[in-house]
N, C-alpha and C positions, 0 to 999 in steps of 0.2 A: 169744473173751477177754471175762469178764466185768469189770463195772471195779472189783474187789477186785485181780482176777490185772492189771490195768496199775498198779494205784495201789503194786505188791508190784516190777512191774516197772524203774517210773518210782523206787521206792527202791534197785534197788540198783543201778542205774544212777547215780544221784545219790551213792550213796558209792564206788561207784566213781572219779566223776570227781572229789570231793571227796578219796578217798585216794590217785592218782593227783599232785592238783593238794599235796598235802599231804609225800607222801614222794618222788617227784620234783624233784630241780631241778636248774639249772646257773647256774654261777657261774664271773665272768670277775675275776680278779684282778692286779691292776696294781701293780709292783712298780718302786723307783724308789732303788739305791743313792746315798743321799747325800757319798760318799765318791768312786768312779769316775765317777757316772753312765748306771753300765750300769743300761737298763729290761727289767723282763720282763713278758710276761702269759702268763697260768694260766689256762690254760677246763678248768672243771672239769664233768663230768655225776654225781649223786650221788644213789645210791636209798639211802634210809633214813639220810643222813649218810654213806653209803660211799661214795667213789670206786669208781666204775665207768666212767670214763674222763676221761685228762687230757692236754693239748697243751701245749707252754711253747715260747714265743717270742719269743727273746732277742734285744737291738738292739743292741750293742758301743758306748761312748762310745769316741773315744778315748783317751781316759786310761786304760780298762778295759783297750785292746789293746795299749798301749807299755807296761802293767805287765807284762801277760802276756810281753810279749818281753825284757822286763828281768831278769824272771825274781823279779820282786813283785806276785804276785797279789792284786788285790786279796780279801778276806776277804768283804766285803760285810756287816758287821758291823752297820750303823747303815741299814738299809733301811725306806723308806717306801712302807709297803701298805696297801691299799683296794682294794677289794670296789668297781668299777667300772659291773659290773647284776651281778643275779638276774632268772632267769625260775623259776617254779612252775610244774611241771610240762609245764618246754619250752617255754609259750607266754604266761603271766600274764607279764610284766614288771612286777617291784615297785621296783627300783632299776636306773637306765639313767643314768650320767653322761655327759658327753665329755670322751674323750679325748685330747689332741694328742699326734701322734708324728713320731719323725723325717722329713724328708722321703726322706733318704738316711743310707746308712750315711756314716760321716766319710773324706774322704779319707784311705787308706793304704796304697798300692800295695806290694808286696815290696821296690823299693829301700829303701822309710821303716822296713819289719821288720826287715830289715836292718841299717840304721843304727841302731837301736836294738840290736838282737843285738851289732854289732860294741863299741858303746859299753861294755852292760854286761861286754866280756870286757875293753877297754881301762881298766876304770875299776873300783879295786877301794871297794868298799863306794858304787855308785852303787844299787844295789837299796836298799840299807836306806837312804840321802838319799832317795830318791824314795817310799817310803812312808813314811817322817816327816815328807817335808815335804808331797808333794803329795794321800798318799792321809787323814793323820791332821790334818797343820796346814792343809792348802788354802792353800798359799803358789800362787797363781793366777798371779806373774812368775815365780818360777824353775820355772813348767811352760810358762809361755810361750816361756821360753827353753830348753829342754830339747828342749820341738816343735820346735822351729827350727833346734834340734841335727840332732834323728832328718829332717826333714828336707831339712836339707843332704846327705845321703846320696844324694838323687833329681838328676840331672838336671832343671837350671833348665827347659827347654821344656816338662817332662812335669809340674810344679808348676799346680792350679788358678791361676787369677786372681784369687782372693782370698786365696792366699798367695804372688804376687810381691812384688818389690822394688816399696816403694810409692813410690820415685822414679821408677823408670820408669813410673810410670803419670801420666794426666793424669786431672783428676776425669770421673765418670761421667758420664754422661745424665740419672737423677736427681737428683744433687746431692750425692750422696756423697763427700764422700774419699777417695780410692786408698786403699786398703791398709785400710779397714774391715769387718770381719769380716761375712760373709752369711750367711744362711739354710743358704747351699748350701756357706760353706765350711765350719772348723773350728768353729765357732760352737759350743758344746756345748747352747747352750737352741735351736738351729736347726730351728724346728720349723714346721707348717704350719698359718699362722695366716690363713690365707683366710675364716675366717668368723671373725675377728674383728670 
């Protein structure tokens, strides 16, 4: 093969690599609802800006699950959205922001779900009050009282240690007072912070 043929072949190869890098990308988008604290990760592969593959992972919060069971699902009108990763040509990373994901799903067993549903059935207007006070006004004191009423439907022996009556617990070995929220309990910001 002549030198000219090699140069032509290299030019075609370079054009193919540049075209692939410009035309094909993958993106990971993070969404956090500012009202119900549900978070979602959307991963997309795009060719010439058209989505050809997409996967969505939702991480519901306790508030979003109780809202659904009360008949007052969050409309997710106030969503904070950002791009946490972008790879051009599926290999060249141009954006890569670290993201903290919840360690585990909030504690919400069937007895608590049934408790939320029975509260909604027994109290007229609870759904609209929940929507107004928790999802719109972010009245966290009201939310804590309602959450405790939902959990009251569960037998005490099923509750995790973080939700037990603080009067029944001694201070823990790590110095935290009994009843303080923990990252594995119902703390909405309970994230794996081991990298901090």
